[in-house]
C-alpha positions in Angstrom: -24.1 19.7 12.8 -20.9 18.5 11.3 -21.4 16.2 8.1 -19.2 15.0 5.6 -18.0 17.1 2.8 -15.3 14.9 1.6 -16.9 11.6 0.1 -14.6 8.7 -1.6 -16.8 6.2 -2.9 -15.1 4.0 -4.2 -14.4 2.2 -6.4 -13.4 -0.5 -4.2 -9.7 -2.1 -4.6 -9.2 1.3 -6.9 -6.5 2.9 -5.4 -9.1 4.4 -2.3 -6.6 3.7 0.6 -3.5 5.0 -0.9 -5.4 8.3 -1.9 -7.2 8.3 1.5 -3.6 8.0 3.4 -2.8 11.4 1.9 -6.1 12.8 2.2 -5.6 13.0 5.8 -2.5 13.6 5.8 -3.2 16.9 4.8 -3.6 19.6 8.2 -7.1 20.7 7.0 -8.5 17.3 6.1 -9.7 15.4 9.6 -10.8 11.3 9.3 -11.9 11.0 12.9 -13.5 8.1 11.8 -10.9 6.0 9.8 -11.5 4.2 6.2 -15.3 3.0 5.8 -16.6 4.1 8.3 -20.3 3.8 6.0 -22.3 7.2 7.8 -24.6 7.8 4.6 -25.3 3.5 4.8 -28.1 3.9 8.0 -31.9 4.8 6.2 -31.9 7.3 8.7 -28.9 9.4 9.0 -31.8 11.9 7.4 -33.4 11.5 10.2 -32.9 14.6 13.5 -31.8 11.3 15.7 -29.7 10.7 12.7 -28.2 13.4 12.0 -27.2 13.4 16.3 -26.2 10.3 16.0 -23.6 10.9 12.8 -22.3 13.9 14.5 -21.7 11.6 17.5 -19.9 9.2 15.8 -17.7 12.4 14.2 -17.3 14.1 17.0 -15.8 17.4 17.4 -13.3 19.0 14.4 -11.7 21.9 14.5 -13.0 25.0 13.0 -11.8 24.7 8.7 -10.7 21.5 8.7 -12.4 19.4 5.9 -14.2 15.9 7.6 -13.4 12.8 5.1 -15.6 10.8 4.6 -13.9 7.4 2.3 -16.3 4.1 2.0 -15.9 2.3 -1.0 -20.0 0.7 -0.2 -21.2 3.7 -1.3 -20.6 2.8 -5.1 -21.5 -0.4 -4.4 -26.0 0.5 -6.4 -28.0 -1.8 -5.0 -27.1 -3.6 -3.0 -26.7 -0.3 0.4 -29.9 1.5 -1.3 -29.7 5.2 -2.6 -26.6 6.9 0.0 -26.5 9.9 -3.4 -29.9 11.1 -2.5 -29.3 10.7 1.6 -25.9 12.4 0.5 -27.6 15.2 -0.6 -29.4 15.5 2.3 -27.3 15.5 4.9 -23.6 16.9 3.6 -23.1 20.7 3.2 -23.1 22.7 -0.4 -19.5 22.5 -1.2 -19.1 18.5 -0.6 -17.1 17.1 -2.8 -17.4 13.5 -4.1 -14.3 11.5 -5.5 -14.4 8.6 -7.2 -11.2 6.3 -9.0 -11.9 3.8 -11.2 -9.9 1.1 -12.7 -9.7 -1.2 -15.5 -12.9 -3.4 -14.4 -11.3 -7.0 -14.9 -9.0 -6.2 -12.8 -10.4 -5.0 -10.4 -12.3 -7.7 -9.7 -9.9 -9.5 -10.2 -7.8 -7.8 -7.2 -12.0 -7.7 -5.5 -12.1 -11.6 -5.4 -8.5 -12.1 -4.5 -9.3 -10.0 -1.1 -12.5 -11.6 -0.2 -10.1 -15.1 -0.5 -8.0 -13.4 2.0 -10.4 -11.9 3.9 -12.4 -15.7 3.8 -15.5 -14.3 2.6 -15.7 -16.6 -0.7 -13.8 -19.8 -2.0 -10.7 -19.3 -4.6 -13.3 -20.4 -7.6 -12.8 -17.1 -9.7 -15.6 -17.7 -12.2 -18.3 -19.8 -9.3 -18.2 -16.9 -7.5 -18.0 -13.9 -10.4 -21.6 -16.2 -11.1 -23.0 -16.0 -7.6 -22.1 -12.8 -5.8 -23.0 -9.4 -8.2 -20.4 -7.1 -6.0 -17.8 -8.5 -8.5 -20.2 -7.1 -11.6 -21.3 -4.4 -9.4 -18.8 -3.0 -8.7 -16.7 -2.1 -12.3 -20.4 -0.6 -13.6 -18.5 3.0 -13.1 -20.9 4.3 -15.6 -24.2 2.8 -13.4 -22.4 4.1 -9.9 -22.0 7.5 -11.2 -24.8 7.9 -12.7 -27.1 8.3 -9.7 -24.2 10.8 -8.1 -23.7 13.0 -10.3 -27.9 13.4 -10.7 -27.1 14.2 -6.9 -24.5 17.0 -6.9 -24.1 17.5 -10.5 -20.3 17.0 -12.5 -19.3 20.2 -11.1 -18.9 18.5 -7.7 -17.7 14.7 -8.7 -14.3 13.8 -9.5 -13.7 10.4 -10.6 -9.4 9.6 -11.5 -8.4 6.6 -13.7 -6.7 5.0 -10.9 -4.0 3.7 -13.5 -2.9 7.1 -13.8 -3.0 7.9 -10.2 -0.3 5.3 -9.2 1.6 6.4 -12.3 1.9 10.3 -11.5 0.4 10.9 -7.3 1.8 14.0 -6.4 0.3 15.5 -9.8 -3.1 14.1 -9.1 -3.1 14.6 -5.5 -2.3 18.0 -6.3 -5.1 17.9 -8.6 -7.4 16.5 -6.0 -6.6 19.2 -3.2 -7.4 21.8 -6.2 -10.2 20.3 -7.1 -11.5 20.3 -3.0 -10.8 24.4 -3.5 -7.4 23.8 -1.2 -5.0 25.4 -3.7 -2.6 22.6 -5.1 0.2 20.8 -3.2 0.9 18.4 -0.6 2.4 19.5 2.5 4.5 17.5 5.1 3.4 13.8 4.9 1.6 14.0 2.4 3.8 15.0 -0.3 6.2 12.5 0.4 4.2 10.2 0.7 2.2 11.4 -2.0 6.5 11.4 -3.8 7.1 7.8 -3.2 3.6 6.2 -4.5 4.7 8.0 -8.0 7.5 6.4 -8.0 5.1 3.4 -7.2 7.3 2.4 -4.3 4.6 2.7 -2.2 1.0 1.5 -2.8 -0.9 1.0 0.5 -3.6 -1.9 1.4 -1.6 -4.5 -1.4 -4.0 -8.1 -0.9 -1.0 -9.9 -1.3 0.2 -8.3 2.5 -2.9 -8.4 3.8 -3.0 -10.2 7.0 -6.9 -11.4 8.5 -7.0 -11.8 12.0 -8.4 -14.7 12.7 -9.8 -16.7 16.7 -10.6 -13.6 19.2 -8.5 -10.8 17.6 -10.7 -11.2 14.7 -13.4 -10.6 16.4 -12.4 -8.1 17.9 -10.7 -6.5 15.3 -13.9 -6.9 12.6 -16.5 -5.4 15.6 -18.7 -2.7 15.9 -17.0 -0.9 18.6 -13.2 -1.8 17.8 -13.6 0.5 14.6 -15.5 3.1 16.0 -13.9 3.8 19.2 -10.1 1.9 18.5 -9.3 1.5 15.1 -9.0 5.9 14.4 -6.6 5.8 17.2 -4.1 3.9 16.0 -2.1 4.4 13.1 -1.8 2.5 10.3 1.4 1.8 9.5 1.5 0.2 13.8 -2.2 -1.4 12.3 -0.2 -3.4 10.0 2.8 -4.3 11.7 0.8 -5.8 14.2 -1.4 -7.7 11.7 2.0 -8.7 9.9 3.0 -10.2 13.4 0.0 -11.8 14.6 -1.9 -13.2 11.7 -1.5 -15.8 9.2 -0.2 -14.6 5.3 -3.9 -14.5 2.4 -4.2 -17.3 0.0 -2.3 -17.1 -3.5 -4.2 -15.6 -5.9 -6.0 -17.7 -8.0 -6.1 -18.5 -11.6 -7.4 -16.3 -13.2 -10.6 -16.2 -15.0 -12.1 -18.6 -17.9 -12.4 -17.4 -21.4 -15.9 -17.8 -20.3 -16.0 -15.3 -18.0 -13.8 -13.0 -19.7 -16.3 -13.4 -22.6 -19.3 -12.3 -19.8 -16.8 -9.0 -18.3 -16.2 -7.4 -21.5 -20.4 -7.8 -22.3 -20.9 -5.9 -19.6 -17.8 -3.4 -19.3 -17.5 -2.6 -22.4 -21.2 -0.9 -23.0 -20.2 0.8 -19.1 -17.0 2.0 -21.3 -19.4 3.9 -23.5 -21.3 5.0 -21.2 -18.9 6.4 -18.6 -17.8 8.5 -22.1 -21.7 9.6 -22.5 -21.9 10.5 -18.8 -18.4 12.6 -18.9 -17.5 13.8 -21.3 -14.5 13.4 -23.9 -11.6 12.0 -22.2 -13.6 10.3 -19.5 -11.6 7.1 -17.9 -10.9 3.5 -20.9 -9.4 0.3 -21.3 -9.0 -2.0 -23.9 -10.7 -4.9 -21.8 -10.3 -7.3 -25.5 -6.5 -6.9 -24.8 -6.6 -7.3 -21.0 -8.8 -10.4 -21.5 -5.8 -11.6 -24.0 -3.3 -11.4 -21.3 -4.7 -13.3 -19.4 -5.3 -15.9 -21.4 -2.2 -16.4 -22.2 -1.4 -17.4 -18.3 1.3 -15.6 -19.2 2.5 -16.3 -14.9 2.5 -12.6 -15.0 0.7 -10.4 -12.3 -2.6 -9.2 -14.2 -4.2 -7.4 -10.8 -2.5 -5.1 -9.9 -3.1 -4.9 -5.9 -3.6 -1.7 -4.4 -6.9 -1.1 -2.8 
């Protein structure tokens, strides 16, 4: 039975949709259930019945095509159980893991704005950061990566820095394809999309452009049946146009974190950067978090949060 062998595990609001769009344009990579299928979130996925259910949801994929699964909840430990162990149990031995990381302060701010646009939280970042561990844990990259490295080994896990990816998208897509054993060069639409993104012209899933279906349409759009059966068949561009024409604009960007919250974020994320360097060795992603906090404290009116997902 077929199972995913290209796992794009996050981080949320770190460019995963842009990389997903690039990869799914490749003729030898398929994402049969679209983005966020969540196959490995099911605790029973390792059982015979669970494997059959996953295989049935994936459906028929021609031989020689890699099966992708782009689900950012896979790197939201501890909220969804031991996903890496489940992945190791059901995915083939050649499976590879892709993980994008981003300045964790910017990531948390963008995560909050996305949840606000979805109607899942209030506009008070300080309050939501205190009460919702998702915003903190999503940026604890060493903590999220440790079990994946333990399960798959460092040779099967590729970590990309979001800021580098959006600055040179075509180059990093080549790097991803080489890591997947597919050679360099993004064919067809993927090449054009990557080149456009590398120039900064196109980044998918900007929160500032997000449209959230409301009323009955919102109920349908967020239903399991729609996500499983309908959404994968409708191109993202068509879905975006439909949302823009029928759904309200997202709320304005909230005020930046308070100095106290920024200090708490620095205290949490600086040790994580050191741990990440210990896990990955030289060249591990790193950001000047104190400079980031200083910029936000000055509140110059600039956009502190890159809007890609």
